[in-house]
N, C-alpha and C positions, 0 to 999 in steps of 0.2 A: 707473454705465455706463447711458449710454442703450440704448433697447429693442433699438433696431435693431443694435448693438455689441455686445450682451450675447448676440443670438439667432446673430449670425457667431461669437461664441466657443462656444457650446453647441455648433453647425455642425461646428465645427473640431476640438473636442475630440473630438466622436462620432466624425469621421473617423479621428483621429488613432488613436483605440481602434482601430476598423476595422482601419488597416492596421498596427498591433501585433498586432493577434489573427491578422490572415494571415500575420506573419512569425513567430512564434512559435509554439516547435512544443508541443502542445498530448498528453499523456500520460494513459491511464486511471489512474485511479485501481486500487490495489490493498492488498491486505491478506496475507501470509504469518503464520499461527498454524502456532507449533510445540507441540507436545504431547509435555513428558517423563513416562513412564510406564513400568509395571512390570506384569506378570501377577502378580508375587509379592507387590502391593501391593492389601490388600482397600479401600482409600479412590480405587482408579485405576476401578474400571470405569465410576463415574456420570461420568467425564470423557471416559474413551473413547465413551463414547455420546452426551457432547455434539460431539466429534470428528465422529465419526458421521455426523451430524444437519449438523453446517459442510458435509462434504464431500457431501451429498447433497441437500442443500437447493438447487434449481434457482435459485432467485432467485438466491442470494447466488453460486453459480457463473458463471451471467451476469454479476456484479459483479467477475469477477478476482478471488474471494475462495479461496487456496488453503491446504489446512490439511495438515500433515506429523504422524507419531507418530511418536517418538525413543525407543526403549524402551532406557533405563538398566540398568546390570548391580550395581549397589550391595546389592540384595535379594533379587539370589541365593540369599545365605547363610541364606534364612528356611526353606529348603526344597523352593525349585523355580527350577529354572533357565530363565529366559523365555527362550526360543529365539529370539526376534528381541534381543535385549539385546547391548549392546557397550560396551567400555570408551570407545570412541569417542564414542559417545552421552554417557557421564557424563561425560568432559573436555568434550564442547561445553557441558552444562548446567553443569558448574564455572566454564566461562571467561564465561557467561553472570552466574551470582552477581557477578562480580568487576567487570563491566560497567553491571550494574544496582545495585550496592554492596548485596549480600544478604549477611549471615553465614551463610548457610548454604542448600542445596539440598534439596527436597523433591519428592515426587510425590505427586499430580499437580499440575505445574504448567504453565501456558500463557504463550507468549513472543506478544507481537505487533510486527512487523516490525522485531526486533530492540531493540526501547524499552521496551516493558512487561511485566512478569512478574506473576503473581497464580493463585488455586488455580485449578487448571482445570477443577474441576466447577462452577465461581461464573457460570452461563447469564448473570445478569443482569451482571455485570461483564464478559463475555465478550460480549455482543451489543452492550454500551454501547462499549468498545472497537473491535470491526469496523468499528462504524457511523463514530466516529469518525473511523478512520484511512481512509476511503471519500470523507471530507473534505479530503484531502491531495490533490494533483497533484503527482505525481513529476518528477524534474527529468531523470530518465534511462529507456530504455528500455531492455528487450532482446527479439529476436527468436531462437526456434530452431527446426529442424526436423530429423526424421528422414533422413539422406542414403542410410545403408546400414546391415543388420544380419544376424549371422547366430544359431546356433544361442549361442554362447557371448559377443558381444559386440554394440555398437550404435555407431553412428557419427553425430555430433551437431554440426549445423552452427549457430554462435550469430553474433549481430551485435548490440554494444550501441552505441547512441547516447546523448551526453550532455557534460557537463562533466566534468573533473576524474576521468578514469576510474581515472588511476594510482592512485587511493586505493583503489579496488574491487579485490574478489576477485569471482569467477564461481563459484557451488557449482552443483553438477550432482546431480539427486537420483532415482534410481529407485525408484518409489513402488509398492507393492501394498497394493488394497482388498480387502474381503470374507474377510480373513484369521481361519479357525476355532480353536482350541484349547483341548481339554480340558485343565482343570490337576489332574493328580492329588495333589499336597501344596500344602504352604504355605499361605499366609492366603486362598486362594482356593479351593482344595481342593474338587472336585466340580463346579465350575463351567465351563462353558462360554463363552469368551468371544471377542466379535468384536472384530476392529482393523479400520482404513482406513489406506490411505495409510501404511501402516508403512514406515518408511524400509528398504529393503532396500541400497542403494548410496548413498555420499556421496564425493564427489569435490571436490574446491578446486582450480581454476588462478587462478593471477598473469594479469590480463591488461594491463599496464602499458602494453607496446606493441604490443596483439592486438587491438583491440575488435571484429574479428571472425576466423574461424578453425576448426577443427573439431577435436573432440576423441573419443575412442575411451573408451564404459562397457563393465570386461564384466560380463556378465549371470549372475546364481546360476543353478545349474543345477535349483533347484525351484521359479522365479520363474513365476507363472501369467501370463503376458504378456499375455493378454487381461484382466486386471483390473489393468494395470500403468501407470504413465504415466512421463513424465519431466520433471521439474521442474527449471528453471534461476533463481536468484535470485543478486542484485546485493546485495554485503554492504560496508560499509567493512572497511578492515583492522582488526584487532582484535576481530575478531565484535560489532560496533557497528551501526548501522542500517542494515536491510533497504531499499534504494535502488527498487527491483523488483524484480517475479517473472512466472515464465509456465508455465504447464503444455500439454503436449499427451500425447494419447495415446500408450503406446510402440506399437501394431502402427498 
């Protein structure tokens, strides 16, 4: 190829790339961290502390890293009933065991974007997984905003952008941070445990034909609203890959 032709080729290529970039939707990378934990598990406090570090790390917050704490109920039999545990959280973790091809469930377990599960107190692996997830550009976007609220409910407006929306569900969460619990029995007896972004409400909506709309969430009576957030995340049906996530303050 002659020099002039080569120069024209490069210029044409760069122009084409520039035009493509202008047309294409560019969405911000994200990470959704799910921690499966329990106040009745002596191995869990280090993982809870790590999750709190992720939640309060301003650098990570600026990069759209969202962390949620799901308290399971299968350790309640050890002598302490975790007040934030639920059978639903246990069922969700069991569903991940099938998706991630794990033979069993355990605590603490961290799951990144519905794709990778590992011991939740492993900070080195957690940091690596978060860093890698932030290199992936999502193909879908979600936006939410609070449009109405009262003492016992909140109304959220959502909008989803992207292809293959029919394969997705919209999960909406009310999460509360800075929760302090004094444990009086069980494996953590005598300890005061601090939890951040504990899942207090979790609802799932099928958005096959509704890429935008309004949904209503019931608010727990003992929720500390000033410490709470609304999290929305898109996930493939069958509790598979998380496609994007968004967090806004409750108030």
